[in-house]
FIVEX-912173 format. One line per field, with one value per residue (C-alpha): residue number from 1; x, y, z; chain. Coordinates in Angstrom, 1 decimal. Example, Ala and Ser with C-alpha at 12.3 -4.5 7.8 and 13.67 -1.06 7.14 Angstrom:
seq <- [1, 2]
c1 <- [12.3, 13.7]
c2 <- [-4.5, -1.1]
c3 <- [7.8, 7.1]
mol <- [A, A]
END
This chain:
seq <- [1, 2, 3, 4, 5, 6, 7, 8, 9, 10, 11, 12, 13, 14, 15, 16, 17, 18, 19, 20, 21, 22, 23, 24, 25, 26, 27, 28, 29, 30, 31, 32, 33, 34, 35, 36, 37, 38, 39, 40, 41, 42, 43, 44, 45, 46, 47, 48, 49, 50, 51, 52, 53, 54, 55, 56, 57, 58, 59, 60, 61, 62, 63, 64, 65, 66, 67, 68, 69, 70, 71, 72, 73, 74, 75, 76, 77, 78, 79, 80, 81, 82, 83, 84, 85, 86, 87, 88, 89, 90, 91, 92, 93, 94, 95, 96, 97, 98, 99, 100, 101, 102, 103, 104, 105, 106, 107, 108, 109, 110, 111, 112, 113, 114, 115, 116, 117, 118, 119, 120, 121, 122, 123, 124, 125, 126, 127, 128, 129, 130, 131, 132, 133, 134, 135, 136, 137, 138, 139, 140, 141, 142, 143, 144, 145, 146, 147, 148, 149, 150, 151, 152, 153, 154, 155, 156, 157, 158, 159, 160, 161, 162, 163, 164, 165, 166, 167, 168, 169, 170, 171, 172, 173, 174, 175, 176, 177, 178, 179, 180, 181, 182, 183, 184, 185, 186, 187, 188, 189, 190, 191, 192, 193, 194, 195, 196, 197, 198, 199, 200, 201, 202, 203, 204, 205, 206, 207, 208, 209, 210, 211, 212, 213, 214, 215, 216, 217, 218, 219, 220, 221, 222, 223, 224, 225, 226, 227, 228, 229, 230, 231, 232, 233, 234, 235, 236, 237, 238, 239, 240, 241, 242, 243, 244, 245, 246, 247, 248, 249, 250, 251, 252, 253, 254, 255, 256, 257, 258, 259, 260, 261, 262, 263, 264, 265, 266, 267, 268, 269, 270, 271, 272, 273, 274, 275, 276, 277, 278, 279, 280, 281, 282, 283, 284, 285, 286, 287, 288, 289, 290, 291, 292, 293, 294, 295, 296, 297, 298, 299, 300, 301, 302, 303, 304, 305, 306, 307, 308, 309, 310, 311, 312, 313, 314, 315, 316, 317, 318, 319, 320, 321, 322, 323, 324, 325, 326, 327, 328, 329, 330, 331, 332, 333, 334, 335]
c1 <- [19.4, 17.4, 14.5, 10.7, 7.1, 4.4, 0.6, -1.2, -4.9, -6.5, -10.6, -10.8, -7.3, -4.7, -1.2, 2.3, 5.2, 8.8, 10.4, 13.7, 14.7, 17.2, 16.2, 18.1, 15.6, 15.5, 17.1, 15.6, 17.0, 14.7, 15.3, 14.4, 11.1, 12.7, 11.3, 7.3, 6.0, 4.8, 8.3, 10.0, 7.2, 7.7, 11.3, 10.6, 8.2, 11.1, 13.7, 11.6, 11.0, 14.6, 15.2, 12.3, 14.7, 17.6, 17.7, 21.1, 19.6, 22.8, 22.8, 19.1, 19.9, 23.0, 20.8, 18.0, 20.4, 21.1, 17.8, 17.8, 19.1, 16.4, 13.5, 12.6, 11.8, 10.8, 8.6, 10.2, 9.9, 11.6, 14.4, 15.3, 15.1, 17.2, 20.0, 19.6, 20.6, 23.1, 24.4, 26.0, 23.4, 23.3, 21.0, 18.5, 16.2, 14.6, 16.2, 14.1, 14.8, 18.6, 17.8, 16.7, 19.7, 21.9, 22.9, 23.1, 23.3, 26.7, 27.0, 27.2, 24.5, 23.0, 19.5, 17.7, 14.0, 11.4, 7.8, 5.6, 1.6, -0.4, -3.6, -2.7, -0.4, 3.4, 4.7, 6.6, 10.3, 12.8, 14.4, 11.2, 10.4, 13.4, 13.6, 10.0, 11.8, 14.7, 12.7, 10.4, 12.8, 14.3, 11.0, 10.9, 8.8, 9.0, 9.8, 6.0, 4.3, 6.5, 6.0, 2.1, 2.6, 4.6, 1.9, -0.8, 1.4, 3.2, 1.9, 4.8, 3.6, 1.3, -2.8, -4.2, -3.5, -2.4, -3.7, -1.6, 1.9, 4.3, 8.0, 10.2, 13.7, 16.0, 19.5, 22.0, 24.0, 27.4, 25.6, 25.1, 27.4, 27.4, 26.3, 29.0, 27.1, 23.8, 25.1, 22.9, 23.8, 21.5, 21.5, 22.2, 23.6, 21.1, 20.9, 19.0, 17.4, 15.9, 14.5, 12.9, 11.2, 10.5, 9.0, 6.9, 5.2, 4.1, 3.1, 1.2, -1.3, -2.2, -1.6, -1.5, 2.3, 3.2, 6.7, 6.9, 8.8, 7.8, 8.0, 8.3, 11.9, 10.2, 11.9, 8.4, 5.3, 2.4, -1.8, -5.3, -6.4, -9.7, -9.1, -7.5, -3.4, -1.2, 2.4, 4.6, 8.4, 11.0, 12.7, 16.2, 18.1, 21.2, 20.1, 19.1, 19.6, 17.8, 14.9, 15.0, 15.2, 12.1, 10.4, 10.6, 9.9, 6.9, 5.6, 6.2, 3.8, 1.0, 1.5, 1.3, -1.5, 0.0, -2.6, -5.6, -3.9, -4.7, -3.7, 0.2, 2.3, 3.9, 7.4, 6.3, 5.0, 8.0, 10.6, 8.4, 8.6, 12.3, 13.1, 11.8, 13.4, 16.9, 15.9, 14.9, 18.1, 20.0, 18.9, 19.6, 23.3, 22.4, 23.4, 21.0, 23.0, 24.0, 20.8, 18.4, 20.2, 20.0, 16.3, 14.9, 16.8, 15.1, 11.8, 12.4, 13.1, 10.2, 7.8, 9.6, 8.8, 5.0, 5.2, 5.8, 8.2, 9.3, 7.7, 8.0, 4.6, 6.3, 9.2, 7.3, 5.2, 8.6, 10.2, 6.8, 6.4, 10.2, 9.5, 6.6, 8.6, 11.8, 9.6, 7.6, 10.6, 13.0, 10.0, 10.0, 12.8, 14.0, 17.5]
c2 <- [74.9, 71.8, 71.4, 70.4, 70.5, 72.0, 72.5, 75.6, 75.6, 78.5, 77.9, 74.7, 74.7, 73.2, 74.2, 72.1, 74.5, 73.7, 76.0, 76.0, 75.5, 76.2, 72.8, 69.9, 66.5, 64.4, 61.1, 58.2, 54.5, 51.8, 49.2, 45.2, 43.8, 40.5, 37.3, 36.7, 34.2, 32.2, 32.1, 30.6, 28.0, 26.6, 26.4, 24.7, 22.1, 22.1, 21.0, 18.4, 16.9, 16.6, 15.2, 12.2, 11.1, 10.5, 6.5, 6.5, 6.0, 7.6, 10.8, 11.0, 11.5, 13.4, 16.2, 16.0, 16.5, 20.2, 21.2, 19.7, 22.8, 25.1, 23.1, 23.6, 27.3, 27.0, 24.8, 22.2, 25.1, 27.7, 25.1, 24.8, 28.1, 28.9, 26.2, 27.3, 30.8, 30.2, 26.9, 27.3, 28.4, 27.2, 29.0, 31.4, 34.1, 37.5, 41.2, 40.9, 37.3, 37.9, 41.2, 38.6, 36.7, 39.9, 39.9, 43.0, 42.5, 43.1, 46.2, 43.9, 41.6, 39.5, 38.7, 35.3, 35.3, 33.5, 32.9, 33.8, 33.1, 36.0, 36.0, 33.7, 34.5, 34.4, 31.9, 33.3, 32.7, 31.1, 33.8, 35.5, 32.3, 31.6, 35.2, 34.3, 31.2, 33.0, 35.4, 32.8, 30.6, 33.6, 33.8, 30.5, 28.7, 25.3, 23.9, 22.0, 25.3, 27.5, 24.6, 25.1, 29.3, 29.1, 26.9, 29.2, 32.7, 31.8, 30.7, 27.9, 26.7, 27.1, 26.0, 27.4, 26.4, 29.4, 29.8, 33.1, 34.2, 37.0, 37.4, 38.3, 38.6, 36.2, 36.0, 33.5, 33.9, 34.6, 37.7, 38.8, 40.4, 39.9, 42.9, 43.2, 42.6, 41.4, 38.3, 34.9, 31.5, 30.7, 26.6, 24.5, 21.0, 18.6, 14.5, 11.8, 11.2, 14.7, 14.7, 11.0, 12.4, 15.7, 13.6, 11.4, 14.0, 15.7, 11.9, 11.7, 14.7, 13.0, 9.2, 6.8, 5.8, 2.6, 1.5, -2.2, -5.3, -6.5, -10.1, -10.3, -8.5, -5.1, -2.1, -0.4, -0.1, 1.7, 0.3, 0.8, 1.7, 2.6, 6.3, 6.7, 5.6, 4.1, 4.0, 1.3, 1.3, -1.3, 0.9, -0.7, 1.0, 2.7, 2.7, 6.3, 6.6, 3.4, 4.4, 8.1, 6.7, 4.5, 7.3, 9.3, 7.0, 5.7, 9.1, 9.9, 6.8, 7.9, 11.7, 11.0, 8.7, 5.9, 3.1, 4.9, 5.5, 2.4, 3.2, 4.1, 1.3, -0.1, 0.7, 4.0, 4.7, 3.2, 5.1, 8.6, 7.5, 6.8, 9.6, 12.0, 10.5, 10.9, 14.3, 15.0, 13.3, 15.7, 18.8, 17.7, 16.5, 12.7, 10.5, 7.6, 7.7, 3.9, 2.6, 4.8, 4.3, 0.4, 0.7, 2.9, 0.8, -2.3, -0.7, 1.6, -2.0, -3.4, -0.5, -0.3, -4.1, -3.4, -0.6, 2.3, 5.2, 7.8, 11.4, 14.9, 15.2, 11.9, 14.1, 17.6, 15.1, 13.9, 17.2, 19.3, 16.4, 16.7, 20.1, 20.2, 17.4, 19.4, 22.8, 21.0, 19.1, 22.3, 24.7, 22.5, 21.0, 21.1, 20.8]
c3 <- [-24.2, -24.5, -26.9, -26.2, -28.0, -26.5, -27.8, -28.1, -28.5, -30.2, -30.5, -32.3, -33.6, -32.0, -32.8, -31.9, -31.0, -30.2, -27.3, -26.1, -22.3, -19.6, -18.0, -18.9, -19.9, -16.6, -16.7, -15.8, -15.0, -16.4, -13.7, -14.6, -13.6, -13.5, -15.4, -15.7, -13.2, -16.1, -17.4, -14.2, -13.6, -17.3, -16.4, -13.3, -15.4, -17.9, -15.3, -13.3, -17.0, -18.0, -14.5, -14.9, -17.8, -15.6, -15.8, -13.7, -9.8, -8.6, -11.2, -9.8, -6.4, -7.3, -8.6, -6.2, -3.6, -4.9, -4.0, -0.5, 1.6, 0.6, 0.4, 4.0, 2.8, -0.8, -3.1, -5.7, -8.5, -6.3, -5.0, -8.7, -9.8, -7.1, -7.8, -11.6, -10.7, -8.1, -8.1, -5.0, -2.8, 0.4, 2.8, 1.1, 2.8, 2.1, 3.2, 5.9, 7.1, 7.0, 9.6, 11.7, 11.9, 12.2, 8.4, 6.1, 2.2, 0.3, -1.7, -4.7, -3.7, -6.8, -5.6, -6.7, -8.7, -6.9, -7.2, -4.3, -3.9, -4.0, -1.8, 0.7, 4.1, 4.2, 5.8, 8.9, 8.4, 10.5, 12.0, 13.3, 15.2, 16.6, 17.9, 19.4, 20.7, 22.7, 24.2, 25.5, 26.6, 28.9, 30.0, 31.9, 29.5, 28.7, 25.3, 25.0, 25.7, 23.2, 20.7, 21.3, 21.4, 18.1, 16.2, 17.4, 16.7, 13.4, 10.0, 9.6, 6.2, 3.3, 4.2, 1.0, -2.6, -4.9, -7.9, -9.0, -8.4, -8.4, -8.3, -5.4, -5.0, -2.2, -1.3, -0.5, 2.9, 0.4, -0.8, 2.9, 5.9, 9.2, 11.5, 14.2, 17.7, 16.0, 14.1, 15.3, 14.2, 10.8, 11.5, 14.3, 14.4, 14.9, 16.0, 14.5, 18.1, 17.9, 14.5, 15.2, 18.1, 16.8, 13.7, 15.9, 17.7, 14.2, 13.0, 16.0, 15.3, 12.0, 12.3, 14.4, 15.4, 16.8, 18.1, 18.3, 17.0, 13.3, 12.9, 9.1, 9.3, 7.7, 9.7, 9.3, 7.2, 7.0, 6.9, 7.2, 10.8, 12.5, 12.4, 9.2, 8.8, 10.8, 10.9, 12.6, 13.1, 15.1, 17.2, 18.3, 21.2, 20.0, 16.2, 16.0, 12.4, 11.2, 13.2, 12.1, 8.2, 9.0, 10.5, 7.6, 4.9, 6.7, 7.1, 3.5, 2.7, 4.7, 4.1, 0.0, 0.5, -1.0, 0.9, -1.5, -4.7, -6.1, -9.8, -8.6, -8.9, -5.6, -7.3, -7.8, -4.7, -2.6, -4.8, -4.0, -0.4, -0.3, -2.5, -0.1, 3.0, 1.1, 0.5, 4.4, 5.3, 3.2, 4.4, 8.1, 7.2, 6.8, 3.6, 3.0, -0.7, -0.5, 0.9, -1.0, -4.2, -4.0, -2.5, -5.1, -8.2, -7.0, -7.1, -10.1, -11.7, -10.5, -11.7, -14.9, -15.7, -15.4, -17.5, -15.3, -14.9, -12.7, -14.1, -13.0, -11.4, -9.2, -8.9, -8.1, -5.3, -3.7, -3.1, -1.9, 0.3, 1.7, 2.0, 4.3, 6.2, 6.4, 7.1, 10.2, 11.7, 11.4, 12.9, 15.9, 16.9, 20.6, 22.3]
mol <- [A, A, A, A, A, A, A, A, A, A, A, A, A, A, A, A, A, A, A, A, A, A, A, A, A, A, A, A, A, A, A, A, A, A, A, A, A, A, A, A, A, A, A, A, A, A, A, A, A, A, A, A, A, A, A, A, A, A, A, A, A, A, A, A, A, A, A, A, A, A, A, A, A, A, A, A, A, A, A, A, A, A, A, A, A, A, A, A, A, A, A, A, A, A, A, A, A, A, A, A, A, A, A, A, A, A, A, A, A, A, A, A, A, A, A, A, A, A, A, A, A, A, A, A, A, A, A, A, A, A, A, A, A, A, A, A, A, A, A, A, A, A, A, A, A, A, A, A, A, A, A, A, A, A, A, A, A, A, A, A, A, A, A, A, A, A, A, A, A, A, A, A, A, A, A, A, A, A, A, A, A, A, A, A, A, A, A, A, A, A, A, A, A, A, A, A, A, A, A, A, A, A, A, A, A, A, A, A, A, A, A, A, A, A, A, A, A, A, A, A, A, A, A, A, A, A, A, A, A, A, A, A, A, A, A, A, A, A, A, A, A, A, A, A, A, A, A, A, A, A, A, A, A, A, A, A, A, A, A, A, A, A, A, A, A, A, A, A, A, A, A, A, A, A, A, A, A, A, A, A, A, A, A, A, A, A, A, A, A, A, A, A, A, A, A, A, A, A, A, A, A, A, A, A, A, A, A, A, A, A, A, A, A, A, A, A, A, A, A, A, A, A, A, A, A, A, A, A, A, A, A, A, A, A, A]
END
């Protein structure tokens, strides 16, 4: 027998009476709602702050590389939060996104908490976009037409600034399993020439892009032009990886508007551009560590000699710039 209390009223008077009942009390399982958005945001800023204190460039690159795999789909904050909760995470998607790739969650799947903005359109995931591209290719459309349709139909990036966040749950590929007969390739191998040609097309939508010899010996530079900013790269036949590296670096200068930031020391501007380049390269499987480390060390020494230091705000700009580049390139790569 179970006991419970009821309240009986008689006129203005209330009386509490205990009764016995055959019904068993219902057992309710309380589920965790996860960490608060403010807690996750603080954790991410703290991690950026700790990373900015690293004095060895080699160690800085090693730490930042941990986040390169997820930057195409997640902000700098979320990339760090993902790594903090699962250091072995490589490809992270929502449940619905994994379904597009023909994968289900394992029974014991462990989720990862991330922040997502409230009140602005959600970004369309790569699985949904790939399905659309495959369908249009079967219909006989050329890649240029498909590229235009993708940009018109899908939200491939954030177009608004969010001030309110909530938390969501995503899963690493290791927490999923292929659905027999439905699984699709999650990632494709990509060549340096593909990245270069794709990024050149993207950059031309925002800046003037010129391929020409540079007599000073530099591989590229960014300058003012009558229509905004101009990116100049020296393209040598057969050096696909070098020119790809240069274009990412110069596009980063342009996107971060270093020409207009008169209060930003050049050493820090060059470090931001090269750190962005390193992260983009690492995401697509290219190792720029040796060249990037030497370049960044020289410019950071220059900045420090003039009283400047790489702070968490610099690293946040770097990671979100790399994220934008990775996201744009990934969504528009063609064979």
